[in-house]
C-alpha positions in Angstrom: 37.7 136.8 70.0 33.8 136.6 71.0 32.7 138.6 74.2 30.6 135.4 75.3 27.7 136.7 77.9 27.8 136.3 81.6 25.3 132.7 81.6 21.7 133.7 84.3 21.2 132.0 87.3 18.3 131.0 87.1 15.6 129.9 90.4 12.3 128.4 90.3 10.7 128.0 93.7 7.1 126.1 95.0 4.3 128.8 95.1 4.9 129.1 99.5 5.2 131.9 101.1 8.6 130.6 102.5 10.4 130.7 99.1 10.4 135.1 99.6 12.8 133.8 102.4 14.3 131.3 99.9 14.6 133.3 96.5 16.5 136.7 98.5 18.6 134.5 100.2 19.5 132.8 96.6 19.8 136.6 94.6 21.4 137.6 97.6 24.1 134.9 97.1 24.8 134.9 93.5 25.7 138.1 94.0 29.9 138.7 93.5 31.5 139.6 97.4 32.5 142.9 96.2 28.8 143.9 95.1 26.8 142.5 98.1 27.2 146.0 100.6 26.5 148.1 97.8 23.8 146.2 95.4 22.7 143.3 98.1 20.2 145.1 100.5 18.1 146.7 97.3 18.0 143.5 95.6 16.9 141.5 98.3 14.0 144.1 99.1 13.5 143.8 95.1 13.0 140.5 95.3 10.8 140.0 98.8 8.5 142.5 96.4 8.5 140.6 93.3 8.4 137.0 94.3 5.3 138.5 97.4 3.2 139.5 94.8 3.5 136.6 92.1 2.7 135.0 95.2 -0.5 136.9 96.1 -1.6 137.8 92.2 -0.5 134.9 90.0 -0.4 131.7 91.5 -2.9 129.3 91.9 -2.1 126.2 93.1 0.3 126.0 96.1 1.2 122.7 95.2 1.3 122.6 91.6 2.5 126.2 90.9 6.0 127.6 90.4 7.2 131.3 90.9 10.4 131.1 88.5 13.5 134.1 89.1 16.5 135.2 86.7 19.4 137.1 87.7 21.5 138.5 84.8 24.0 141.5 84.4 23.8 143.1 81.4 24.4 147.0 80.1 26.0 148.2 83.7 22.8 146.6 85.8 21.7 143.5 87.1 18.4 142.7 86.0 15.6 140.3 88.1 13.0 138.8 86.2 10.2 136.9 88.1 7.3 135.2 86.4 4.7 133.5 87.8 1.3 131.4 85.8 -0.7 133.7 86.4 -2.6 135.8 83.6 -3.2 139.2 85.2 -0.6 142.4 83.8 0.4 143.7 87.9 -0.5 147.3 88.0 0.9 150.5 89.6 -2.1 151.8 92.2 -2.1 154.8 94.4 -2.6 152.9 97.5 -5.0 153.8 100.4 -3.0 155.0 103.1 -4.9 153.2 105.8 -3.9 149.5 103.6 -1.7 147.0 104.9 -0.9 146.5 100.9 -0.4 147.8 97.4 2.7 149.7 97.7 5.1 146.8 95.9 4.9 148.2 92.8 5.2 151.6 94.1 8.4 150.6 96.0 9.8 148.3 92.8 9.0 151.6 91.5 11.6 153.2 93.5 14.6 151.3 93.4 14.6 150.2 89.9 15.9 152.3 87.2 13.7 150.4 84.4 11.1 148.0 85.4 8.8 146.6 82.6 5.9 143.9 82.9 5.5 141.1 79.8 3.2 138.4 79.4 4.9 135.5 78.6 5.0 133.8 75.2 3.3 130.3 77.0 1.9 131.0 79.9 1.8 133.4 83.2 3.7 136.6 83.3 7.2 138.3 84.0 8.5 141.6 85.8 11.5 142.6 84.9 13.8 145.3 86.7 17.0 146.6 87.1 19.0 147.9 89.5 22.6 150.4 88.8 26.0 148.5 89.6 26.6 150.5 92.5 
């Protein structure tokens, strides 16, 4: 018998600041209860950073654009893809020590076992990051 894979969780949120909290909650609640203590905090932080970046750098029209999240387990990791309609490619930079922003992808790089940026086939960009199971 074939091993049927898990169906990924999918959410779409409007490109508004309130969506960061909603996305973080949705992702945390989708984790199995037994994984929440070991993975929930890091996944919530990763979600916050990626959704915030999508809102700041990828969404243009708050009333029309959507931020899409997909979460799925595979290969001993939970993978999170956050997509926005923007055409730019996020770049990790060395932030100014006195600056109030610019550390999001540094944090993603520290938290995730692996991460990448992919252009979507039709429109937009996705940042995909994986956290290992505890």
